[in-house]
C-alpha positions as CSV (number, residue, x, y, z in Angstrom):
1,M,-86.7,117.7,-72.8
2,A,-85.4,115.4,-70.2
3,T,-86.3,111.7,-69.8
4,S,-87.6,110.2,-66.6
5,E,-85.4,108.9,-63.8
6,T,-85.8,105.4,-65.1
7,G,-84.0,106.4,-68.4
8,K,-87.3,105.9,-70.3
9,G,-89.0,108.6,-72.3
10,K,-92.2,110.3,-71.3
11,L,-95.6,110.1,-73.1
12,Y,-97.2,113.5,-73.4
13,L,-101.0,113.8,-74.1
14,C,-101.1,117.1,-75.9
15,P,-104.6,118.6,-76.6
16,T,-105.0,120.4,-79.9
17,P,-107.7,123.0,-80.8
18,I,-111.2,121.8,-81.6
19,G,-111.5,124.5,-84.2
20,N,-109.8,127.8,-83.5
21,L,-106.0,127.4,-83.8
22,S,-105.6,130.3,-81.4
23,D,-106.7,128.0,-78.6
24,M,-103.4,126.1,-78.7
25,S,-101.6,126.6,-75.4
26,Q,-98.0,127.7,-75.2
27,R,-97.1,124.7,-73.1
28,G,-98.6,122.4,-75.8
29,L,-96.5,124.1,-78.4
30,D,-93.4,123.8,-76.4
31,V,-94.0,120.0,-76.0
32,L,-94.7,119.5,-79.7
33,E,-91.6,121.3,-80.6
34,S,-89.3,119.5,-78.2
35,V,-90.4,115.8,-78.3
36,D,-88.6,113.3,-80.5
37,L,-91.8,112.0,-82.0
38,I,-95.5,113.0,-82.5
39,A,-98.0,110.2,-82.7
40,A,-100.9,111.8,-84.6
41,E,-104.3,110.4,-85.3
42,D,-104.2,111.9,-88.8
43,T,-100.9,113.3,-89.9
44,R,-102.6,115.3,-92.7
45,N,-104.5,117.3,-90.1
46,T,-101.7,117.6,-87.6
47,I,-99.3,118.9,-90.3
48,N,-101.5,122.0,-90.7
49,L,-101.2,122.8,-87.0
50,L,-97.5,122.2,-87.0
51,N,-97.0,124.4,-90.1
52,H,-99.1,127.1,-88.6
53,Y,-96.8,127.4,-85.7
54,G,-93.5,126.6,-87.5
55,I,-92.9,123.2,-85.8
56,S,-91.0,120.5,-87.7
57,S,-91.0,117.6,-85.2
58,H,-91.1,114.1,-86.7
59,M,-94.5,112.5,-86.9
60,T,-96.0,109.0,-87.2
61,S,-99.6,107.9,-87.7
62,Y,-101.4,106.4,-84.7
63,H,-105.1,105.8,-85.4
64,E,-108.1,103.5,-84.8
65,H,-106.9,100.9,-87.4
66,N,-103.4,100.5,-86.1
67,K,-103.8,101.4,-82.4
68,Y,-102.6,98.0,-81.0
69,D,-99.5,97.2,-83.2
70,K,-98.5,100.9,-83.5
71,A,-98.9,101.3,-79.7
72,D,-96.4,98.5,-79.2
73,E,-93.9,100.2,-81.5
74,I,-94.3,103.6,-79.8
75,I,-93.8,101.9,-76.3
76,R,-90.5,100.4,-77.6
77,K,-89.4,103.9,-78.6
78,L,-90.4,105.3,-75.2
79,S,-88.6,102.5,-73.4
80,E,-85.4,103.4,-75.4
81,G,-85.6,107.0,-74.0
82,M,-87.5,108.8,-76.7
83,N,-90.1,111.4,-75.7
84,V,-93.4,111.1,-77.5
85,A,-96.4,113.4,-77.8
86,C,-99.8,111.9,-78.6
87,V,-102.3,114.2,-80.4
88,T,-105.8,113.6,-81.7
89,D,-107.4,115.3,-84.7
90,A,-109.0,117.8,-82.3
91,G,-109.3,118.0,-78.5
92,T,-107.7,115.9,-75.8
93,P,-106.1,112.5,-76.6
94,G,-107.7,109.5,-74.9
95,I,-111.3,111.0,-75.1
96,S,-113.2,108.9,-77.7
97,D,-110.0,108.1,-79.6
98,P,-107.2,105.5,-79.7
99,G,-105.0,107.4,-77.3
100,E,-106.7,105.5,-74.5
101,I,-104.9,102.3,-75.6
102,L,-101.5,103.9,-75.8
103,V,-101.9,105.3,-72.3
104,K,-102.8,101.9,-70.9
105,K,-99.8,100.2,-72.5
106,A,-97.5,103.0,-71.4
107,I,-98.6,102.6,-67.8
108,E,-98.1,98.8,-68.0
109,A,-94.6,99.4,-69.3
110,G,-93.7,101.8,-66.5
111,I,-93.7,104.9,-68.8
112,D,-94.4,108.3,-67.3
113,V,-97.6,109.7,-68.8
114,V,-98.1,113.5,-68.6
115,S,-101.5,114.9,-69.6
116,L,-101.6,118.6,-70.6
117,P,-104.8,120.5,-69.9
118,G,-106.6,121.8,-73.0
119,A,-109.5,121.8,-75.3
120,T,-112.2,119.2,-75.0
121,A,-115.4,119.4,-77.1
122,F,-117.8,117.9,-74.5
123,V,-116.8,120.3,-71.7
124,T,-117.1,123.3,-74.1
125,A,-120.6,122.1,-75.1
126,L,-121.7,121.4,-71.6
127,T,-120.8,124.9,-70.4
128,V,-122.9,126.6,-73.1
129,S,-125.8,124.1,-73.1
130,G,-127.8,125.9,-70.4
131,L,-128.3,122.5,-68.7
132,S,-127.1,121.4,-65.3
133,T,-123.3,121.2,-65.1
134,R,-123.0,120.0,-61.5
135,R,-123.4,116.3,-62.4
136,F,-123.0,114.8,-65.8
137,V,-122.2,111.6,-67.7
138,F,-120.2,111.4,-70.9
139,E,-121.2,108.5,-73.2
140,G,-119.2,109.5,-76.3
141,F,-120.5,108.0,-79.6
142,L,-123.4,105.6,-79.3
143,P,-122.6,102.1,-80.7
144,R,-123.7,101.6,-84.3
145,D,-124.8,98.0,-83.6
146,K,-128.5,98.2,-83.0
147,K,-128.6,95.8,-80.0
148,E,-125.6,97.4,-78.3
149,R,-127.0,100.9,-78.9
150,Q,-130.3,100.0,-77.4
151,R,-128.6,98.5,-74.4
152,V,-126.7,101.7,-73.8
153,L,-129.9,103.8,-74.3
154,N,-131.9,101.6,-71.8
155,A,-129.1,102.1,-69.3
156,I,-129.2,105.9,-69.5
157,K,-133.0,106.5,-70.0
158,D,-133.4,106.9,-66.2
159,E,-130.1,108.8,-65.8
160,T,-130.7,111.8,-63.6
161,R,-127.4,113.5,-64.5
162,T,-126.9,115.6,-67.7
163,I,-126.0,113.2,-70.6
164,I,-123.4,114.1,-73.2
165,L,-123.1,112.3,-76.6
166,Y,-121.0,112.8,-79.7
167,E,-122.6,112.3,-83.1
168,A,-121.6,112.5,-86.7
169,P,-123.8,114.5,-89.1
170,H,-124.9,111.5,-91.2
171,H,-126.2,109.7,-88.1
172,L,-127.8,112.7,-86.3
173,K,-131.4,112.4,-87.7
174,D,-131.7,108.7,-86.7
175,T,-130.1,109.4,-83.3
176,L,-132.6,112.2,-82.5
177,E,-135.5,109.9,-83.5
178,I,-134.2,107.1,-81.2
179,L,-133.6,109.6,-78.4
180,D,-137.2,110.8,-78.8
181,R,-138.6,107.2,-78.5
182,T,-136.3,106.1,-75.7
183,L,-135.7,109.1,-73.5
184,G,-138.9,111.0,-74.3
185,G,-139.4,114.0,-76.6
186,D,-140.0,116.5,-73.8
187,R,-136.4,116.4,-72.5
188,R,-134.4,119.5,-73.2
189,I,-131.4,119.1,-75.5
190,A,-128.6,121.3,-76.8
191,A,-127.0,120.5,-80.1
192,C,-123.6,122.1,-80.4
193,R,-121.8,122.1,-83.8
194,E,-118.6,123.7,-85.2
195,L,-117.5,124.7,-81.7
196,T,-115.0,127.6,-81.6
197,K,-115.2,127.9,-85.4
198,I,-116.6,130.8,-87.4
199,H,-120.0,129.0,-88.0
200,E,-120.4,127.8,-84.4
201,E,-124.0,127.1,-83.6
202,I,-125.8,126.1,-80.4
203,L,-129.4,125.0,-80.7
204,R,-131.5,124.6,-77.5
205,M,-135.0,123.0,-77.6
206,S,-136.8,119.7,-76.7
207,I,-135.7,116.4,-78.3
208,R,-138.9,116.2,-80.3
209,E,-138.5,119.8,-81.6
210,M,-134.9,119.1,-82.5
211,S,-135.8,115.9,-84.4
212,A,-138.5,117.9,-86.3
213,Y,-136.0,120.7,-87.0
214,Y,-133.5,118.4,-88.6
215,R,-136.0,116.5,-90.6
216,E,-136.3,119.7,-92.6
217,R,-132.5,120.5,-92.7
218,E,-129.3,118.6,-93.5
219,P,-126.9,118.3,-90.5
220,R,-123.4,119.7,-91.1
221,G,-120.3,119.3,-89.0
222,E,-119.6,117.2,-85.9
223,Y,-122.1,117.4,-83.1
224,V,-122.0,117.3,-79.3
225,L,-125.5,116.6,-77.9
226,V,-126.1,117.7,-74.3
227,I,-129.3,116.2,-72.9
228,E,-131.3,116.9,-69.8
229,G,-131.2,114.2,-67.2
230,R,-134.5,112.7,-66.0
231,P,-136.0,114.6,-63.1
232,I,-135.5,112.8,-59.8
233,E,-139.0,113.8,-58.7
234,E,-140.4,112.0,-61.8
235,L,-138.6,108.8,-61.0
236,E,-139.7,108.9,-57.3
237,S,-143.3,109.4,-58.4
238,M,-143.2,106.5,-60.8
239,K,-141.7,104.3,-58.0
240,R,-144.4,105.3,-55.6
241,E,-147.1,104.5,-58.2
242,A,-145.6,101.1,-58.8
243,Y,-146.0,100.2,-55.2
244,E,-149.4,101.6,-54.7
245,G,-150.9,98.5,-56.3
246,I,-149.4,96.1,-53.8
247,S,-149.8,95.7,-50.1
248,V,-147.1,96.9,-47.6
249,S,-146.5,93.3,-46.5
250,R,-145.9,92.2,-50.1
251,H,-143.6,95.2,-50.6
252,V,-141.5,94.3,-47.6
253,Q,-141.5,90.6,-48.6
254,R,-140.0,91.4,-52.0
255,Y,-136.9,92.9,-50.3
256,M,-136.8,89.9,-47.9
257,D,-136.9,87.6,-50.8
258,C,-133.7,89.3,-52.1
259,G,-131.9,88.4,-48.8
260,M,-132.6,91.4,-46.6
261,D,-133.7,91.0,-43.0
262,K,-137.1,92.4,-42.0
263,K,-135.8,95.6,-40.5
264,E,-133.7,96.5,-43.6
265,A,-136.7,95.5,-45.8
266,M,-139.0,97.8,-43.9
267,K,-136.5,100.6,-44.2
268,K,-136.3,100.2,-48.0
269,A,-140.1,100.0,-48.3
270,A,-140.4,103.2,-46.3
271,V,-138.0,105.0,-48.6
272,D,-139.9,103.7,-51.7
273,R,-143.2,105.0,-50.3
274,G,-141.9,108.2,-49.0
275,V,-143.0,107.4,-45.4
276,S,-141.2,106.6,-42.1
277,K,-140.2,103.2,-41.0
278,R,-142.6,103.6,-38.1
279,D,-145.4,104.2,-40.6
280,I,-144.5,100.9,-42.4
281,Y,-144.6,99.1,-39.0
282,Q,-148.1,100.4,-38.3
283,M,-149.3,99.5,-41.8
284,L,-148.0,96.0,-41.3
285,L,-149.9,95.7,-38.0
286,L,-153.1,97.0,-39.6
287,E,-152.8,94.6,-42.5
288,E,-152.3,91.7,-40.0
289,D,-155.4,92.7,-38.1
290,Q,-157.4,92.9,-41.3
291,N,-156.3,89.5,-42.4
292,N,-156.9,87.9,-39.0
293,P,-160.3,89.4,-37.8
């Protein structure tokens, strides 16, 4: 495998199967076999993959707890002309794992980064969820810190795109209860576990039903949660209801207080109320006549 024109090595982001070893691509195998070094999130897991395909490339551990110091060491090797493949336990490096740090440092050092297409758990889950795939947002794992977790949930509770989360089995019950309280129990959700494996399971129901389901059962395996976004119509209805209690003139003034000129403020108020700008103008005149008989 040739080095780049700069004489430096290349960093390859090499996806590995998320369950079924047959999902490993031929290009991925060629890269793993030809690089000088494989930076693996867990060498114990990666050795099983390498042994399965008869690959004997040298490995080094690169994980959450050594991602900064070890990244510097790997960058030095790349700068000396070594080609390195970064692999995660399962899926695509850089997605909810320390590969993100290595990529950033490689780019800063002028190292060529090559990302191979391959398995990603959240895409696999999204496509079988039965929910909208046109627009979605991937949040990864929710923070474990309560304040930070609530901040993230508050930010996504009105998200209209499909929401995708990762969750560990020992946190699933608590997470479903929190989602019920924050997002609402009627939202549709798909819980995807053991994807591509023998015991693959996809459950589709409401958040409240899912929470009740797992109160009676013990979660097993890693989960991808795919959650229905909030209907746009619902948000627009709530916005209109919020403005029904105030006068049109006060509504327009709120936007003017934020620095808008009157024309722009009238336009924003018209959008909020689902009417035309001309209607807003007429309402303002009517209010003025009523206040000045």
